BAKOLGU-614301 format. One line per 3 residues: number of its first residue (from 1); their letters; for each residue x, y, z of N, C-alpha, C. Coordinates in steps of 0.1 Angstrom, whole numbers, plus 5000, padded with zeros to 4 digits. Each point is the difference from the previous one (the first is absolute). Layout:
<nodes>
NUM) a) X,Y,Z,X,Y,Z,X,Y,Z | ...
</nodes>
This chain:
<nodes>
1) mfd) 2008,3946,8142,4989,4992,4993,5002,4985,5003 | 5011,4994,4995,5003,4986,5003,5014,4997,4995 | 5006,4990,5006,5013,4996,4996,5000,4995,4985
4) rgm) 5010,5004,4993,5001,4996,4986,5001,4984,4998 | 5010,4994,5007,5001,4986,5000,4999,4993,4987 | 5007,5006,4989,4999,4995,4987,5009,4989,4997
7) des) 4995,4989,4994,5007,4989,4996,5004,5002,4985 | 5012,5004,4997,5004,5003,4987,5000,4988,4990 | 5000,4988,5006,5000,4988,4992,4987,4997,4994
10) any) 4989,5005,5006,4987,4998,4995,4997,5009,4988 | 5000,4994,4988,4998,5008,4988,4990,4993,4991 | 4988,5006,4999,4989,4994,4992,4996,5009,4989
13) lgf) 4995,4994,4989,4994,5007,4990,4985,4996,4999 | 4991,5009,5003,4986,4997,5001,4993,5003,4988 | 4993,4991,4993,4991,5003,4989,4987,5004,5007
16) ctc) 4998,5013,5000,4991,5005,5010,4987,5006,4995 | 4999,5013,5000,4987,5006,5000,4998,5009,4988 | 4988,5005,4999,4997,5009,4988,5007,5013,5001
19) wgs) 5001,5006,4988,5007,5012,4997,4998,5011,5010 | 4988,5003,5004,4998,5012,5009,4998,4996,5014 | 5002,4988,5005,4998,4996,5013,5010,5007,5010
22) pis) 4995,5005,5011,5008,5007,5010,5008,4991,5009 | 5012,5003,5003,5009,4992,5009,5003,5009,5012 | 5000,4995,5012,5002,5008,5012,5015,5002,5002
25) cae) 5004,5013,5000,5014,5003,5002,5004,5004,5014 | 5012,4999,5004,5005,5002,5013,4998,5014,5005 | 5001,5010,4990,4999,5014,5004,4985,5004,5002
28) gsh) 4991,4990,4999,4986,5003,5002,4991,5001,4988 | 5006,5002,4989,4991,5001,4988,4995,4987,4994 | 4991,5000,4991,4995,4989,4993,5000,5003,4985
31) lpl) 5010,4995,4994,5003,5004,4986,4996,4989,4990 | 4993,5004,4989,4997,4991,4989,5014,4994,4995 | 5000,4988,4996,5012,4994,4996,5006,5007,4987
34) dei) 4991,5005,4992,5005,5006,4987,5007,5013,5003 | 4998,5006,5012,5006,5013,5004,5014,4998,5007 | 5002,4987,5005,5012,4998,5008,5013,5000,4991
37) ggr) 4999,4994,4988,5012,5000,4992,5003,4987,4994 | 5011,4999,4993,5004,4987,4993,5012,4995,5006 | 5009,4995,4992,5013,4994,5004,5008,5011,5008
40) gtr) 5007,4995,5010,5008,5010,5008,4992,5006,5011 | 4987,4998,5001,4992,5005,5010,5004,4995,5014 | 5002,5008,5010,5003,4996,5013,4991,5008,5010
43) rdi) 4991,4993,5006,4991,5007,5009,4996,4991,5012 | 5000,5006,5012,4996,4993,5012,4985,4998,5000 | 4996,4988,5002,4985,4997,5000,4997,4993,5013
46) laf) 4987,5000,5003,4995,4992,5011,4997,4986,4995 | 5006,4990,5008,4999,4986,4996,4997,4992,5013 | 5002,4987,4999,4997,4991,5012,5010,4989,4999
49) ddq) 5002,4994,5012,5009,4989,5001,4992,4987,5001 | 5007,4989,5003,4993,4987,5001,4991,4998,5012 | 5001,5010,5009,4991,5000,5012,4989,5010,4998
52) mrv) 4998,5005,4987,4990,5009,4997,5001,5013,5009 | 5012,5005,5001,5002,5012,5008,5005,5011,4990 | 4996,5012,5001,5003,5011,4990,5015,5003,5002
55) ipa) 5007,5000,4989,5014,5004,5000,5003,5008,4988 | 5011,5007,5000,5004,5007,4987,5008,4991,4991 | 4998,5002,4987,5008,4992,4990,5004,5010,4989
58) llt) 5008,4995,4991,5005,5008,4989,4994,4995,4987 | 4993,5009,4993,4995,4998,4987,5011,5005,4990 | 5005,4990,4992,5011,5004,4991,4997,5001,4986
61) evr) 4988,4995,4996,4996,5000,4986,4985,4999,4998 | 4994,5007,4991,4987,4999,4996,5000,4998,4985 | 4995,4989,4995,5002,4997,4986,4986,4996,4993
64) dvg) 4997,5006,4989,4988,4998,4992,5002,4986,4993 | 4991,4991,5003,5001,4986,4993,4989,4998,4991 | 4992,5011,4996,4990,4999,4990,4987,4995,5005
67) ahs) 4991,4996,4991,4986,4996,5003,5000,4985,5003 | 4993,4997,5011,4998,4986,5004,4987,4998,5007 | 4996,4988,5003,4987,4997,5006,5000,5007,5014
70) vvn) 4988,5006,5003,4999,5007,5013,4988,4995,5007 | 5001,4999,5014,4990,4996,5009,4997,5012,5009 | 4987,5003,5002,4996,5010,5009,4994,4994,5013
73) irl) 5004,5004,5011,4994,4996,5013,4994,5012,5007 | 4989,4997,5007,4994,5011,5009,4998,4994,5013 | 5004,5007,5011,5000,4996,5013,4988,5006,5008
76) asg) 4997,4994,5012,4989,5004,5008,5002,5015,5004 | 5012,5004,5002,5003,5014,5004,4998,5010,4988 | 4998,4994,4988,4999,5009,4988,5013,5002,4993
79) rrl) 5011,4995,5006,5013,5001,4992,4999,4991,4988 | 5008,5003,4990,5000,4993,4988,5014,4998,4994 | 5002,4990,4992,5013,4998,4994,4998,4994,4986
82) eag) 5007,5006,4990,5001,4994,4987,5014,4996,4998 | 5003,4987,4997,5013,4996,4999,5001,4988,4991 | 5012,4996,4996,5002,4988,4992,4994,4988,5006
85) seq) 4994,4991,4992,4993,4988,5006,5009,4991,5008 | 5014,5001,4998,5009,4992,5008,5005,5007,5013 | 4996,5013,5001,5005,5008,5012,4994,4993,5012
88) qvr) 5008,4999,5011,4995,4994,5012,4997,5009,5011 | 4990,4997,5008,4996,5007,5012,5000,4990,5011 | 5000,5005,5012,5003,4991,5012,4987,4996,5007
91) tln) 4997,4987,5001,4990,4995,5009,5007,4995,5013 | 4993,4995,5009,5007,4997,5013,5011,4990,4998 | 4999,4990,4992,5010,4989,5000,5009,5000,4987
94) ewv) 4996,5008,4990,5008,4999,4988,4997,5012,4991 | 5009,5001,4990,4998,5010,4989,4992,4994,4989 | 4990,5008,4996,4990,4994,4990,5000,5010,4988
97) ple) 5002,4994,4988,4999,5008,4988,4985,5006,4998 | 4999,5012,4995,4987,5005,4998,4990,4992,4992 | 5006,4992,4990,4991,4992,4992,4994,4988,5008
100) klm) 5006,4997,5011,4995,4989,5008,4992,5005,5013 | 4999,5013,5002,4994,5005,5011,4985,4999,4999 | 4993,4997,5011,4986,4998,5000,4993,5010,5009
103) pga) 4988,5005,4997,4992,5008,5009,4999,4993,5014 | 5001,5008,5011,4999,4994,5013,5014,4999,5006 | 5010,4999,4992,5014,4999,5005,5004,5013,5007
106) ria) 5008,4999,5010,5005,5012,5008,5015,5002,4997 | 5003,5012,4996,5014,5003,4996,5005,5011,5008 | 5013,5001,5000,5007,5010,5009,5000,5014,4993
109) var) 4996,5010,5007,5001,5014,4996,5007,5008,5011 | 5005,5012,4997,5007,5008,5010,4991,5004,5011 | 5005,4997,5012,4993,5003,5013,5002,5015,5003
112) ylp) 5011,5005,4997,5004,5014,5002,5011,5003,4991 | 5003,5013,4998,5011,5005,4992,5008,5009,5009 | 5013,4996,5003,5008,5008,5010,5004,5014,4995
115) eqa) 5001,5008,5010,5005,5014,4997,5014,5000,4996 | 5004,5007,4990,5014,5001,4995,5009,5006,5010 | 5013,4996,4999,5010,5005,5010,5001,5015,5000
118) qpi) 4999,5006,4989,5002,5015,4999,4989,5006,4991 | 4988,5002,5007,4989,5006,4993,5004,5014,4994 | 4994,5003,4989,5002,5014,4994,4987,5007,5004
121) lmv) 5001,5009,5009,4989,5007,5006,4994,5011,4991 | 4987,5001,4999,4994,5011,4993,4996,5011,5011 | 4997,5012,4995,4995,5010,5009,4986,4996,5004
124) dae) 4997,5001,5013,4987,4996,5004,4988,5008,4993 | 5003,5013,4998,4989,5008,4993,4998,4994,4986 | 5010,4995,4993,4998,4994,4987,4992,4987,5001
127) lil) 5003,4992,5009,4993,4988,5002,4985,5002,5003 | 4997,5010,5008,4987,5003,5004,4992,5006,4988 | 5006,5009,4992,4994,5006,4989,4998,4989,4989
130) lah) 5010,4991,4998,4999,4990,4990,4988,4990,5003 | 4998,4996,5013,4989,4991,5004,4987,5007,4997 | 4998,5012,5003,4988,5007,4998,4997,5003,4985
133) mig) 5010,5003,4992,4998,5003,4986,4997,4987,4992 | 5006,4989,5004,4997,4987,4994,4985,4996,5003 | 4996,5003,5012,4986,4996,5004,4990,5010,4995
136) dgs) 5001,5012,5003,4989,5010,4997,5005,5012,4992 | 5012,4999,4994,5005,5012,4992,4996,4999,4985 | 5002,5011,4994,4998,5000,4985,5012,5008,4994
139) cvr) 5007,4993,4991,5012,5006,4993,4999,4997,4985 | 4989,5004,4994,4999,4998,4986,5007,5011,4992 | 5005,4997,4989,5008,5009,4992,4991,5012,4995
142) rqp) 5006,5012,5001,4993,5012,4996,4988,5004,5009 | 5000,4995,5012,4990,5003,5010,5007,5004,5013 | 4994,5008,5008,5005,5003,5013,5002,4987,5009
145) iry) 5010,5000,5008,5002,4989,5009,4991,5002,5012 | 4991,4990,5003,4990,5001,5010,5000,4989,5010 | 4995,5002,5011,4997,4990,5010,4986,5002,5006
148) asi) 4992,4990,5001,4987,5001,5005,4997,4990,5012 | 4993,5005,5010,4997,4992,5012,4989,5007,5008 | 4993,4991,5008,4991,5006,5009,5005,4999,5015
151) ded) 5012,4995,5001,5007,4998,5013,5009,5012,5003 | 4997,5008,5010,5008,5012,5003,5014,4996,5004 | 5002,4989,5006,5013,4996,5004,5009,4997,4988
154) nlt) 4994,4994,4990,5007,4997,4987,5003,5013,4993 | 4991,5009,5000,5002,5013,4993,5011,5008,5007 | 5001,4999,5013,5011,5006,5007,5013,4994,4997
157) avt) 5000,4987,5000,5013,4992,4997,5005,5004,4986 | 4992,5001,4990,5004,5004,4987,5005,5014,4999 | 4993,5009,5007,5003,5014,5000,5014,5002,5006
160) laa) 5003,4993,5011,5013,5001,5007,5011,4993,4991 | 4997,4989,4994,5010,4993,4992,5004,5008,4988 | 4990,5007,4994,5002,5008,4988,5010,5011,5003
163) khf) 5001,5005,5012,5010,5010,5003,5014,4996,4998 | 5003,4987,5000,5013,4995,4997,5004,5004,4986 | 4991,5001,4991,5002,5004,4987,4999,5015,4997
166) gie) 4998,5008,5012,4998,5014,4999,4986,5004,4995 | 4990,4991,5001,4987,5002,4995,4990,5003,5012 | 4992,5011,4998,4989,5003,5009,4988,4995,4993
169) avr) 4994,4989,5006,4988,4994,4994,4988,5010,5001 | 4993,5001,4989,4988,5009,4999,4987,4991,5002 | 4992,5004,5009,4988,4992,5004,4988,5004,4992
172) dey) 4993,4991,4993,4988,5003,4993,4989,4991,5006 | 4989,5006,5004,4989,4992,5005,4988,5001,4991 | 4996,4988,4996,4988,4999,4991,4989,4992,5007
175) aaa) 4990,5006,5003,4989,4993,5007,4994,4989,4992 | 4999,5002,4987,4994,4990,4991,5009,4987,4999 | 5013,5002,5001,5009,4989,5000,5001,4992,5013
178) rci) 4995,5007,5010,5001,4993,5014,5014,4996,5004 | 5010,5008,4996,5014,4998,5004,5007,5013,4999 | 5012,5001,5005,5008,5012,5000,5012,4996,4991
181) tlr) 5004,5010,4991,5011,4998,4991,5011,5009,5003 | 5012,4995,5000,5012,5008,5002,5007,5001,4986 | 5003,5012,4996,5008,5002,4988,5015,5003,5004
184) lra) 5008,4992,4994,5015,5001,5004,5007,5008,4989 | 4998,5013,5001,5006,5009,4990,5015,5002,5002 | 5007,5001,4988,5014,5003,5001,5003,5013,5007
187) pyr) 5011,5001,5008,5003,5012,5007,5007,5011,4991 | 5000,4997,4987,5006,5010,4991,4992,4999,4986 | 5003,5010,4992,4993,5000,4987,5005,4989,4991
190) lth) 4991,4992,4994,5004,4989,4991,5003,5005,4986 | 5012,4997,4995,5003,5003,4986,5006,4988,4993 | 5003,5001,4988,5006,4989,4993,5012,4994,5007
193) gkr) 4999,4987,5003,5011,4993,5006,5000,5002,5015 | 4990,5007,5006,5000,5002,5014,4986,4994,5005 | 5000,4990,5008,4988,4993,5003,4997,5001,5015
196) npv) 4987,4997,5003,4996,4999,5014,5010,4989,5007 | 5006,5004,5012,5009,4991,5006,4994,4986,5004 | 4987,5000,5003,4994,4987,5003,4998,4992,4987
199) asw) 4997,5006,4989,4999,4993,4988,5013,4994,4995 | 5011,5008,5002,5013,4995,4996,5004,4988,5009 | 4997,5001,5013,5003,4989,5009,4993,4988,4997
202) lde) 4987,5001,4997,4992,4988,4997,5004,4994,4987 | 5005,5009,4991,5005,4995,4987,5012,4992,5002 | 5009,5004,5009,5013,4993,5003,4996,4986,5005
205) lgl) 4990,4999,5008,4995,4987,5006,4993,4992,4990 | 4996,5005,4988,4993,4993,4990,4985,5000,5002 | 4995,5008,5008,4986,5000,5004,4992,5011,4993
208) fgl) 5006,5011,4995,4993,5011,4995,4992,4996,4987 | 4987,5004,5000,4992,4997,4989,4993,4987,4999 | 5003,4991,5010,4994,4987,5000,4986,5000,5005
211) rsy) 4992,4991,4994,4986,4998,5004,5001,4991,5012 | 4988,4998,5007,5000,4993,5013,5004,4985,4997 | 4996,4994,4989,5003,4986,4997,5014,4998,4996
214) ekf) 5008,5011,4998,5014,4998,4996,5010,5003,5012 | 4995,5003,5011,5009,5004,5011,5008,4989,5006 | 5011,5003,5006,5008,4991,5007,5008,5007,5011
217) vpt) 5006,4992,5009,5009,5006,5010,5014,5002,4995 | 5005,5012,4999,5014,5002,4995,5011,4993,5008 | 5010,4997,4994,5011,4993,5006,5006,5007,5013
220) pvf) 5002,5013,5000,5005,5006,5012,4993,4997,5013 | 4987,4997,4999,4992,4997,5012,5005,4986,5006 | 5002,4991,4991,5005,4986,5004,5014,5001,5005
223) mss) 5008,5010,4996,5013,5000,5005,5002,5008,5013 | 4989,5006,5005,5000,5007,5012,4999,4990,5012 | 5000,5006,5012,5000,4991,5012,4986,4995,5003
226) nsq) 5000,4990,5009,4987,4995,5004,4991,5010,5006 | 5006,5009,5008,4992,5010,5007,4994,5010,4990 | 5008,5003,4989,4994,5009,4990,4990,4993,4991
229) igl) 5001,4987,4998,4990,4992,4993,4987,5001,5008 | 5001,4998,5014,4989,5002,5008,4993,5013,4999 | 5008,5011,4999,4995,5013,4999,4992,5002,4986
232) flh) 5006,4995,4990,4994,5000,4987,4986,4993,5000 | 5000,4988,5005,4988,4992,5001,4989,5007,5009 | 5005,5006,5011,4992,5007,5009,4991,5011,4993
235) hlw) 5007,5007,4991,4992,5010,4993,4993,4995,4988 | 5006,4990,4994,4993,4994,4988,4986,4994,5004 | 5000,4993,5011,4987,4994,5004,4989,5010,5003
238) std) 5004,5013,5003,4990,5010,5003,4993,5005,4987 | 5005,4995,4988,4994,5004,4988,4990,4990,4995 | 5004,4989,4994,4991,4990,4995,5000,4987,5008
241) gsv) 5005,5002,5013,4999,4988,5009,4987,5000,5008 | 4998,4989,5006,4988,4999,5009,5004,4992,5013 | 4995,5005,5011,5002,4993,5013,4987,5002,5007
244) rwd) 4994,4989,5004,4987,5001,5008,4999,4987,5008 | 4991,5001,5011,4997,4988,5008,4987,4994,4996 | 5000,4987,4997,4987,4993,4996,4995,4994,5013
247) akg) 4990,5007,5006,4995,4996,5013,4993,4986,4999 | 4993,4998,4988,4993,4987,4999,5009,4989,4998 | 5011,5002,4992,5010,4989,4998,5010,4999,5011
250) rqg) 5001,5010,5009,5010,5001,5010,5014,4999,4995 | 5002,5009,4990,5013,5000,4993,5003,5014,4994 | 5013,5003,4998,5003,5012,4993,5000,4998,4985
253) riy) 4996,5011,4993,5001,4999,4985,5009,5011,4996 | 5012,4995,4994,5010,5010,4996,5004,4996,4986 | 4999,5010,4991,5004,4998,4986,5004,5013,4993
256) yas) 5007,4998,4989,5003,5012,4991,4995,4996,4986 | 4994,5010,4993,4995,4997,4987,5006,5008,4989 | 5003,4994,4989,5006,5007,4988,4996,4993,4987
259) tsr) 5000,5007,4989,4998,4994,4987,5013,4996,4994 | 5011,5003,5007,5013,4996,4995,5005,4987,5007 | 5000,4989,4993,5005,4988,5006,5015,5001,5004
262) qfi) 5008,5007,4992,5014,5002,5003,5001,5008,5013 | 4992,5010,5002,5001,5007,5013,4997,4992,5012 | 4989,4992,4998,4996,4991,5011,5012,4990,5003
265) ddv) 5006,4994,4990,5011,4991,5002,5012,5007,5008 | 5002,5013,4996,5010,5008,5006,4997,5002,5015 | 4988,5004,5003,4996,5002,5014,5001,4987,5008
268) anl) 4997,4989,4994,5001,4987,5007,5015,4998,5004 | 5009,5003,4990,5014,4998,5003,5005,5010,5011 | 4995,5012,5000,5004,5009,5011,4996,4995,5013
271) llr) 4988,4994,5001,4995,4995,5013,5008,4988,5004 | 5005,4992,4990,5009,4989,5004,5013,5004,5007 | 5004,5012,4998,5011,5006,5007,4997,5001,5015
274) lev) 4988,5002,5003,4995,5001,5014,4994,4987,5005 | 5001,4989,4992,4995,4987,5003,4985,5000,5002 | 4993,5008,4992,4986,5000,5000,4995,4993,4987
277) htr) 4992,4989,5002,4996,4992,4988,4987,5005,4995 | 4998,4998,4987,4988,5005,4993,4995,4990,4990 | 4987,5003,4996,4994,4993,4989,4995,5010,4990
280) ikr) 5001,4995,4987,4996,5009,4989,4988,4994,4994 | 4989,5008,4999,4988,4995,4994,4995,5010,4989 | 4995,4994,4989,4995,5008,4989,4985,5003,5002
283) aak) 4996,5012,4998,4986,5004,5001,4996,5005,4986 | 4992,4992,4993,4996,5003,4987,4985,5005,4999 | 4998,5010,4992,4987,5006,4998,4999,5003,4985
286) sgy) 4989,4996,4994,4997,5002,4986,5001,5015,4996 | 5008,5002,4990,5001,5014,4995,5011,5008,5007 | 5007,4994,5009,5010,5008,5008,5013,4991,4999
289) rdc) 5011,5007,5002,5013,4993,5002,5000,4992,5012 | 5007,4989,5000,5002,4991,5012,5006,5008,5011 | 4995,4998,5012,5006,5006,5012,5006,4990,5008
292) whl) 5012,5003,5006,5007,4990,5008,5000,5004,5014 | 4996,4991,5009,5000,5002,5015,5011,4993,5006 | 5008,5007,5008,5011,4994,5008,4995,5000,5014
295) tid) 4997,4988,5005,4994,4998,5013,5010,4995,5010 | 4998,5005,5012,5008,4996,5012,4991,4992,5009 | 5002,4987,5001,4991,4992,5009,5008,4994,5012
298) gve) 4992,4995,5009,5006,4994,5012,5003,5009,5011 | 4997,4996,5012,5001,5009,5012,5015,5005,5002 | 5009,4991,5000,5014,5004,5002,5005,5008,4989
301) nqr) 4997,4997,4988,5004,5007,4988,4994,5015,5000 | 4987,5001,5004,4994,5013,5001,5006,5008,5011 | 5003,4994,5011,5006,5007,5011,5014,5005,4996
304) rfl) 5007,4992,4993,5014,5004,4996,4999,5012,4990 | 4990,5000,4991,4999,5011,4991,4996,5013,5007 | 4990,4999,5009,4995,5012,5007,5010,5005,5010
307) tlv) 5009,4992,5005,5010,5004,5009,5012,5006,4993 | 5005,4994,4989,5012,5004,4993,4997,5011,4990 | 4988,5000,4994,4997,5009,4989,4989,5010,5005
310) gvh) 4988,4994,5003,4989,5009,5003,4996,5008,4988 | 4990,5009,5002,4995,5008,4990,4998,5014,5004 | 5003,5009,4991,5000,5015,5003,4985,5005,4999
313) gar) 4997,5010,5007,4987,5007,4999,4988,4992,5006 | 4989,5003,4994,4987,4994,5006,5000,4985,4999 | 5006,4994,4990,5000,4986,4999,5009,4994,5012
316) gvr) 5010,5008,5004,5009,4996,5011,4992,4999,5013 | 4990,5008,5002,4992,4999,5012,4992,4987,5000 | 4995,4996,4988,4993,4987,4999,5010,4989,5002
319) gqe) 5013,5002,4996,5010,4990,5001,5003,4997,5015 | 5000,5011,5008,5002,4998,5014,4989,4993,5007 | 4988,5002,4995,4988,4993,5005,5001,4985,4997
322) vlr) 5004,4997,4988,5002,4986,4996,5011,4993,5009 | 5011,5007,5002,5010,4995,5009,4995,4997,5014 | 4992,5008,5005,4995,4998,5014,4990,4988,5000
325) ele) 4992,4998,4989,4991,4989,4999,5008,4987,4999 | 5011,5000,4993,5008,4988,4998,5007,4995,5012 | 5001,5008,5010,5006,4996,5013,4992,4988,5006
328) svl) 4987,5000,4998,4992,4989,5006,4997,4989,4991 | 5007,4999,4988,4997,4990,4991,5012,4990,4999 | 4997,4987,5002,5011,4990,4999,5004,4998,4986
331) pnt) 5013,4999,4997,5005,4998,4986,4997,4986,4996 | 4998,4998,4987,4998,4987,4994,5013,4994,4996 | 5004,4990,5007,5013,4994,4998,5001,4992,4987
334) nad) 4989,4997,4994,5000,4993,4987,5003,5008,4988 | 5002,5013,5002,5002,5009,4989,5015,4999,4995 | 5009,4997,5009,5014,4999,4996,5006,4986,5004
337) tvp) 4999,4991,4991,5004,4986,5003,5010,4995,4991 | 5005,4988,5004,5010,4992,4992,4992,4989,4993 | 5002,4997,4988,4992,4989,4993,4999,4987,5008
340) kev) 4989,4994,5000,4997,4989,5009,5009,4988,4997 | 5007,5000,4988,5009,4989,4997,5011,4999,5010 | 5002,5010,5008,5011,5000,5010,4997,4989,5011
343) wnt) 4987,4996,5001,4997,4990,5010,5006,4987,4997 | 5003,4997,4987,5007,4988,4996,5014,4999,5007 | 5007,5011,5000,5013,5001,5007,4998,4998,5015
346) vre) 4990,5006,5006,4997,4999,5014,4998,4985,5004 | 4991,4994,4992,4997,4986,5003,5013,4991,4999 | 5008,5003,4990,5013,4992,4999,5009,5002,5012
349) lls) 5001,5013,5005,5008,5002,5012,4994,4994,5012 | 4986,4999,5001,4994,4994,5012,5003,4985,5000 | 5000,4994,4988,5003,4986,4998,5014,4997,5004
352) ktg) 5009,5008,4996,5015,4998,5004,5002,5001,5015 | 4993,5010,5006,5002,5002,5015,4992,4991,5008 | 4990,4993,4994,4991,4991,5008,4989,5007,5008
355) msh) 4998,5013,4997,4989,5007,5006,4987,4997,4994 | 4990,4996,5008,4986,4998,4994,4994,5013,4996 | 4990,4999,4991,4992,5012,4996,4993,5006,5012
358) raf) 4995,4991,5009,4993,5005,5012,5009,5008,5009 | 5012,4994,5002,5010,5007,5009,5005,5013,4993 | 5000,5000,4987,5004,5012,4993,4990,5011,5002
361) aaa) 4987,4997,4999,4989,5009,5002,5001,5006,5014 | 5002,4991,5009,5001,5004,5014,5011,5010,5003 | 5012,4997,4994,5011,5008,5001,4998,5014,4995
364) lnt) 4991,5001,4989,4997,5013,4995,4988,5007,5007 | 4995,4993,5010,4988,5005,5007,4988,5002,4992 | 4998,4990,4990,4988,5000,4992,4993,4987,5001
367) kfc) 4987,5001,4997,4992,4988,5001,5003,4990,4989 | 5001,4987,5003,5003,4990,4990,4988,4996,4993 | 5000,5002,4987,4988,4998,4991,5003,4990,4989
370) gst) 5009,4990,5003,5003,4990,4989,5006,5007,4988 | 4995,4996,4988,5006,5005,4988,4996,5014,4996 | 4991,5006,5008,4995,5013,4997,5012,5010,5001
373) mwk) 5009,4997,5009,5012,5009,5002,5007,5003,4987 | 5001,4990,4992,5009,5001,4988,4993,5006,4988 | 4987,5003,5001,4992,5005,4989,5001,5015,4998
376) hsp) 5005,5007,5009,5001,5015,4999,5014,5005,5001 | 5003,5010,4993,5013,5006,4999,5003,5007,5013 | 5012,4998,5006,5004,5006,5013,5004,5014,4998
379) srs) 4998,5008,5010,5005,5014,5000,5015,5000,5002 | 5006,5011,4996,5015,5001,5002,5004,4999,5015 | 4992,5006,5008,5003,4999,5015,4998,4986,5005
382) rla) 4990,4993,4995,4998,4986,5005,5012,4991,4995 | 5004,5002,4987,5011,4992,4995,5013,5003,5008 | 5001,5013,5004,5012,5003,5008,5000,4992,5013
385) ria) 4989,4999,5006,4998,4992,5013,5004,4985,4997 | 4995,4995,4989,5003,4986,4996,5014,4998,4998 | 5007,5010,4993,5014,4999,4997,5008,5000,5013
388) all) 4996,5008,5010,5007,5000,5013,4998,4987,5007 | 4988,4995,4999,4997,4987,5007,5008,4988,4995 | 5001,5000,4986,5007,4989,4994,5014,5003,4997
391) gdr) 5005,5012,5003,5014,5003,4998,5004,4999,4985 | 4991,5005,4991,5004,4998,4986,5002,5013,4994 | 5012,5002,4994,5004,5013,4994,4993,5002,4987
394) gle) 4996,4990,4993,4993,5001,4987,4986,5007,5002 | 4993,4995,5011,4987,5005,5003,5002,5015,5005 | 5010,5002,5008,5003,5014,5005,5002,5009,4988
397) ala) 5007,4996,4990,5003,5008,4988,4987,5004,4993 | 4991,4990,4999,4987,5002,4994,4992,5010,5008 | 5000,4999,5013,4992,5009,5008,5005,5014,5001
400) tsh) 5013,5002,4996,5006,5013,5001,5005,5006,4986 | 4996,4993,4990,5004,5004,4986,4995,5014,4997 | 5006,5005,4989,4996,5014,4996,4989,4999,4988
403) vyw) 4993,4989,4999,4990,4999,4990,4986,4998,5005 | 4991,5003,4992,4986,4998,5003,4995,4990,4990 | 4991,4991,5005,4996,4989,4991,4986,5004,4993
406) dqv) 5001,5005,4988,4988,5005,4993,4994,4988,4992 | 4987,5001,4997,4994,4989,4993,4997,5003,4985 | 5003,4991,4992,4998,5001,4985,4985,4999,4998
409) vev) 4994,5009,4993,4986,4999,4997,4997,4998,4985 | 5010,5003,4992,4998,4999,4985,5014,4997,4993 | 5000,4991,4991,5012,4997,4992,4995,4999,4985
412) sev) 5006,5008,4992,4995,5000,4986,5012,5002,4990 | 4999,4994,4989,5010,5002,4990,4996,5012,4991 | 5009,5009,4997,4998,5012,4992,5008,4999,4987
415) spg) 4998,5009,4991,5008,5000,4988,5015,5001,5003 | 5008,4995,4991,5015,5001,5003,5004,5014,5002 | 5009,5002,5010,5004,5013,5004,5016,5001,4999
418) rlm) 5004,5012,5001,5015,5003,4999,5005,4998,5014 | 5010,4991,5001,5005,4996,5013,5015,5005,5002 | 5003,5002,5013,5013,5004,5004,5007,4990,5008
421) alq) 5013,4998,4998,5008,4991,5008,5009,5008,5010 | 5001,4996,5012,5007,5007,5011,5012,4992,5004 | 5011,5007,5003,5011,4993,5006,5002,5006,5014
424) iig) 4999,4992,5010,5000,5004,5014,5011,4993,5007 | 5007,5007,5009,5011,4994,5008,4996,5001,5014 | 5001,4989,5007,4999,5001,5015,4986,4997,5006
427) aeg) 4991,4994,4992,4986,4997,5006,4993,4989,4992 | 4990,4995,5006,4992,4990,4994,4991,5006,4989 | 4996,5012,5001,4992,5007,4991,4996,5014,5004
430) cfv) 4990,5006,4994,4997,5014,5003,4985,5002,5000 | 4996,5012,5003,4985,5003,5001,4996,5008,4987 | 4990,4994,4993,4994,5007,4988,4986,5002,5003
433) hgi) 4995,5012,5000,4986,5003,5004,4998,4996,5015 | 5011,4999,5008,4999,4996,5014,4999,4985,5001 | 5001,4992,4989,4999,4986,5001,5014,4994,4999
436) avr) 5003,4990,5008,5013,4993,5000,5001,4991,4988 | 5010,5004,4991,5002,4991,4988,5015,4996,5001 | 5002,4988,4995,5013,4993,5002,5009,5004,4987
439) alp) 5012,5002,5003,5010,5002,4989,5005,4986,4996 | 4996,4996,4989,5003,4986,4995,5015,4999,4995 | 5006,4988,5002,5013,4998,4993,4999,5001,4985
442) pet) 5010,5005,4993,4998,5002,4985,4997,4987,4993 | 5004,4988,5004,4997,4988,4993,4986,4996,5000 | 4992,5007,5010,4986,4997,5001,4992,5007,4990
445) nsp) 5005,5010,4994,4992,5009,4992,5007,5002,4986 | 4997,4991,4991,5006,5001,4987,4998,5014,4993 | 4989,5007,5001,4999,5012,4993,5009,5011,5006
448) grr) 5004,4998,5013,5009,5010,5006,5015,4997,5000 | 5003,4989,4993,5014,4995,5000,5009,5009,4991 | 5012,5000,5004,5009,5009,4992,5004,4993,4987
</nodes>
């Protein structure tokens, strides 16, 4: 995965985030702070160093510090964070408390989440069946376990996966329903204390009996390998996912829809394991539950998804069509950029070296346009070229960091919330909801002091 490289002298107590906020752990899971434990807790987590590179660190304590003022931020990607007003997030040049953060600011979020050193593999058949049951399955209490689809490839996948549990799926065709249903009957007579093996398995995962808006991705999926995560997403997208080519807009349209915000957050984190970036959008309709769309935008991002994940069944055929169309589309380099404040550093370096702005533009093989050059955020690839030209390690670190610069779209104060303090050894801070938050020294946070 990566070298541990832990500095045992770095020991911070962070007055941090709300009670149920998930923290990214090194074994792949994303656990709410209230589930991790109290004093004596020792858990490897994903963190970052002063160069904003992902490293492992040791979480040694999670402590309840009671109710305090809370600030909620929402990012352009749809990610959100509720934390103490003094909790700091990273802008390009400094750490900023949430209470001083303004809309429009760009802050660091996880660019990718590394695969753990020793994944705990699931059985492929279980991953496949799990993906389909979450998407198009029905496992309500005191009702038969069913799966419904109009895609023959999906029906075949579920039929074969069910055999892992000793189940022979029974096919029911209802013309009025315009779909085919598979009943996953137990391979033995059910009596008191003896359940359908699929029901027992889903119960162990915490999914049995949940409604669509309550669903989530169980921890064993996160703890599996990247290739297995790709397999899970490959089948999941064939249920409530969408892949199509927009001929008029000359772009691919790829998204997954769910009424469970938790599930959408989980899928976004799974895709980060494959370095596929997403946006979360709310689709509201009067009289209905909110629906959340997880969209995959951008040429290179869509190519990566369709190459590493793809889609099973009929939607997969459309996915290959989209991939072929994308071959002739130039990527938009403005989608993944470093905040434009980096130009201040570039101008300082040019002044020190005596290079004129015109000569600088010529060296980059770009047209000199006066001050226009400094008005737009540079792409990571362009900044890497600038770093090489000027021989600056700081710029090189920015161009190759493990973070993505997301934009703040909303900052609001909410009612006081229950906060947790974290003690972390060996890192600047950690990822909460995928957002880089700093572990503050204890003297900075009076509510979290011993």
